[in-house]
Residue, then its C-alpha position, 0 to 999 in steps of 0.5 A: x565477815x569479809x573472807x576474800x582469800x575463800x573461794x568456792x569451787x564448781x568441778x562438773x562431773x558426769x555421774x554420781x560415781x565420779x563426783x564422790x571420787x573427785x569429792x574425797x579427793x580433794x578433801x584426803x589431800x586437805x586441798x578442800x575442807x568439804x564438798x557437796x555434790x547436787x545433781x544439775x541438767x547442764x546445757x551446753x555446747x560442745x562441738x559445734x552441736x547444743x547438749x544437755x545432760x544429767x551431772x553432777x556438781x561438785x562445790x568443793x569449799x577450799x582458798x584462792x591459792x588451793x585452786x591452782x592444785x585443784x584445778x591439776x588434780x580434777x585435770x589429771x583424774x577427770x573424764x571430760x575433756x575439759x571440765x567446768x572448774x571454776x572458783x566461786x569468791x565467798x563475798x563473806x563467811x561466819x567467822x566459825x566456819x571461815x577457820x575451819x575451812x582455812x584450817x582444814x586445807x592448811x599445809x600443816 
């Protein structure tokens, strides 16, 4: 079923320790219902040079209204000057999962 209010927020981290801390922070503060950690290799341009580094990608499941709060919390806790924080819209989700996700990030 369509769920335009659901998003997956992608956050790059330098290692598993930082990624796990960010995941726990977001879930504990009910900013994300869950977060998965995926090891990746990133190639990017930074300060005029092309860099390639191992990173861990945090995939946080949440709602679009929580995005700005997530940005603020991640920026405050992240060691990077300019961390990747991207919201990717969820095109469709199974209804029970969507209801659970929405409930987990509600203020109630």
